C-alpha positions in Angstrom: -5.4 9.1 -7.2 -7.0 12.5 -7.0 -6.5 15.0 -4.1 -7.9 18.5 -3.5 -5.2 21.1 -2.9 -2.8 18.2 -2.1 -4.5 17.7 1.2 -7.9 16.1 0.9 -8.1 12.7 -0.6 -11.0 12.3 -3.1 -10.3 8.9 -4.8 -10.3 7.6 -8.3 -12.0 9.1 -11.4 -15.4 7.8 -10.5 -15.2 9.2 -7.0 -14.1 12.6 -8.5 -17.2 12.6 -10.7 -19.3 12.0 -7.6 -17.5 14.9 -5.9 -18.0 17.2 -8.8 -21.7 16.3 -9.0 -22.4 16.9 -5.3 -20.2 20.0 -5.0 -20.8 21.8 -8.3 -23.8 20.0 -9.7 -21.6 19.0 -12.6 -22.8 15.9 -14.5 -20.9 13.8 -17.0 -22.3 13.8 -20.6 -21.6 11.8 -23.7 -18.8 14.2 -24.8 -16.9 13.9 -21.6 -17.4 10.2 -21.6 -15.1 10.1 -24.5 -12.4 11.7 -22.4 -13.2 9.3 -19.6 -12.6 6.3 -21.8 -9.4 7.8 -23.1 -8.2 8.4 -19.5 -9.0 4.8 -18.6 -7.1 3.5 -21.6 -4.1 5.8 -20.8 -4.2 4.5 -17.2 -4.1 0.9 -18.3 -1.3 1.6 -20.7 0.8 3.5 -18.1 0.6 0.6 -15.6 0.9 -2.4 -18.0 3.7 -0.9 -20.1 5.7 0.8 -17.3 9.4 0.1 -17.4 10.4 2.1 -14.3 7.7 1.2 -11.8 5.9 -2.0 -10.6 2.4 -2.4 -9.3 0.9 -4.6 -6.7 -2.6 -5.2 -5.2 -3.8 -6.1 -1.7 -7.2 -7.1 -0.4 -8.0 -6.5 3.2 -10.8 -8.4 4.9 -12.5 -7.6 8.3 -13.9 -10.8 9.8 -15.9 -12.6 7.0 -16.9 -9.4 5.3 -16.3 -8.7 1.6 -12.6 -7.9 1.0 -11.6 -4.3 0.0 -8.9 -3.9 -2.7 -6.1 -1.4 -3.0 -3.6 -0.9 -5.8 0.0 0.2 -5.0 2.5 1.9 -7.2 6.1 0.8 -6.2 9.0 3.2 -6.6 11.3 0.6 -8.1 13.4 3.3 -9.7 14.2 4.8 -6.3 14.3 1.8 -3.9 14.6 -1.3 -6.0 15.7 -3.7 -3.3 13.0 -2.6 -0.9 10.4 -2.9 -3.7 11.6 -6.3 -4.8 11.2 -7.6 -1.2 7.6 -6.3 -1.1 6.8 -7.8 -4.6 8.2 -11.2 -3.7 6.3 -11.3 -0.4 3.1 -10.4 -2.2 3.6 -13.1 -4.7 5.1 -15.7 -2.4 8.8 -16.4 -1.7 10.4 -19.7 -0.8 13.4 -19.5 1.5 16.4 -21.7 1.1 15.2 -23.8 4.1 11.9 -24.5 2.3 9.7 -22.2 4.3 7.2 -20.0 2.4 7.0 -16.3 3.1 3.9 -14.5 2.0 1.7 -11.6 3.1 -1.5 -13.5 2.4 -3.3 -14.2 5.7 -1.1 -11.9 7.7 -2.9 -9.2 9.7 -3.1 -5.5 10.2 -1.5 -5.3 13.6 -1.7 -1.5 14.3 -4.0 1.4 13.5 -2.8 4.8 14.6 -5.7 7.0 13.7 -4.7 10.1 11.6 -1.3 8.6 11.0 -0.9 5.1 9.6 -2.0 1.5 9.3 0.7 -1.2 10.0 0.7 -4.7 8.6 2.9 -7.4 7.2 4.2 -9.2 10.3 5.2 -12.7 9.2 5.9 -15.7 11.3 9.3 -17.4 10.8 9.0 -21.0 12.2 12.0 -22.8 10.8 15.1 -23.2 13.0 17.4 -21.4 12.8 15.3 -18.4 11.9 16.8 -16.5 9.0 14.6 -13.4 9.1 11.3 -12.4 7.4 12.7 -10.9 4.2 13.8 -12.3 0.9 17.3 -11.5 1.8 17.4 -13.9 4.7 18.0 -11.1 7.2 17.2 -7.5 8.0 18.3 -5.2 5.2 19.5 -1.7 4.8 17.6 1.6 4.7 17.8 2.1 0.9 16.6 5.7 0.3 15.1 8.6 2.2 14.4 10.6 -1.0 10.6 10.4 -0.7 9.0 12.3 2.3 5.9 11.5 4.3 4.1 14.4 2.7 0.8 13.0 1.7 -1.7 10.2 2.6 -1.3 6.8 1.0 2.4 6.6 1.2 3.9 3.1 1.7 6.8 2.8 4.1 8.9 0.2 5.8 8.7 -0.5 9.6 11.9 -0.9 11.6 12.7 -2.8 14.8 12.4 -0.3 17.6 13.6 2.5 15.3 16.9 0.7 14.7 18.6 1.7 11.5 18.9 -0.9 8.7 16.4 -3.3 10.3 13.8 -3.6 7.5 12.2 -7.0 7.1 8.5 -7.5 6.1 6.4 -5.1 8.1 5.1 -2.0 6.3 2.7 0.9 6.9 0.4 3.1 4.8 0.0 6.7 5.9 -3.5 8.0 6.6 -2.4 11.4 7.7 0.2 14.0 6.4 2.6 15.4 6.8 4.4 13.0 9.1 7.8 14.8 9.0 9.1 13.1 12.2 9.4 9.9 10.1 11.4 11.6 7.3 15.0 10.4 7.2 14.0 7.5 9.6 11.8 5.2 7.5 12.0 4.3 3.9 9.0 5.3 1.6 9.0 3.0 -1.4 5.5 3.3 -2.9 2.0 4.9 -2.7 -1.6 3.8 -2.9 -3.2 4.8 -6.3 -6.6 3.0 -5.8 -8.7 2.2 -2.8 -7.6 4.8 -0.3 -11.2 5.3 0.7 -11.2 1.6 1.8 -8.3 2.2 4.1 -10.1 5.2 5.5 -12.9 2.8 6.6 -10.3 0.5 8.2 -8.8 3.4 10.0 -12.2 4.0 11.7 -12.3 0.5 13.3 -12.3 0.3 17.1 -8.9 -0.5 18.6 -7.4 -1.4 21.9 -3.9 -0.1 22.5 -3.9 0.7 18.7 -4.6 -3.0 17.8 -7.9 -3.6 15.9 -10.5 -5.3 18.0 -11.7 -7.2 14.9 -9.3 -9.3 12.9 -8.2 -7.5 9.7 -6.2 -9.8 7.4 -4.7 -9.6 4.0 -6.9 -12.1 2.2 -5.1 -11.8 -1.2 -2.1 -10.0 -2.8 0.1 -10.1 -5.8 1.2 -8.3 -9.0 -1.4 -5.9 -10.4 -2.2 -5.7 -14.1 -4.8 -3.1 -15.2 -7.7 -4.6 -17.1 -7.4 -3.5 -20.7 -9.5 -4.0 -23.8 
């Protein structure tokens, strides 16, 4: 994920090359292609052989249009319980009562332009309801170590701002800084691919911050970088 002066999001390496071409008339050549391939190999190795971080992907779909994919780096070394909840809900989790919890087919329920996108609201239908997290209940605020200092940060929503009320809903920041959320909501990951797609979702028309068109998570799960 490449940014300019830690403020303007550019995108991945390919987007950066487009930026360099249009801004400075710089064009890649055979020599720099060697470094490009080396960078891609290092990227795959960093993700697939990481021992401290996990990675997930999500595909967002507007109506019947082609889904757009994002890749998320999870801060498992900082907020392991929060990350494990997210990973399990991406891959599918079976509760003790037999009900399946999964982000797939859930919707983006809120778009606050210049701030964040909110998603991950799951329906719990079994009686008695035991909560929409893998822990069978709301769970604690694990860490406030990471601040809302840049776009693409992944955080947990809470019930009406109540402490220790995390379940399944999450948000991704599209503006920064959002210092009023520091010390209130847990940041546990960041988008490393596909932020430009979220920018497009942010531009959708809304009514009372809810998208006028249905935006659903069409697929999600553990991410593995494609290697050789």
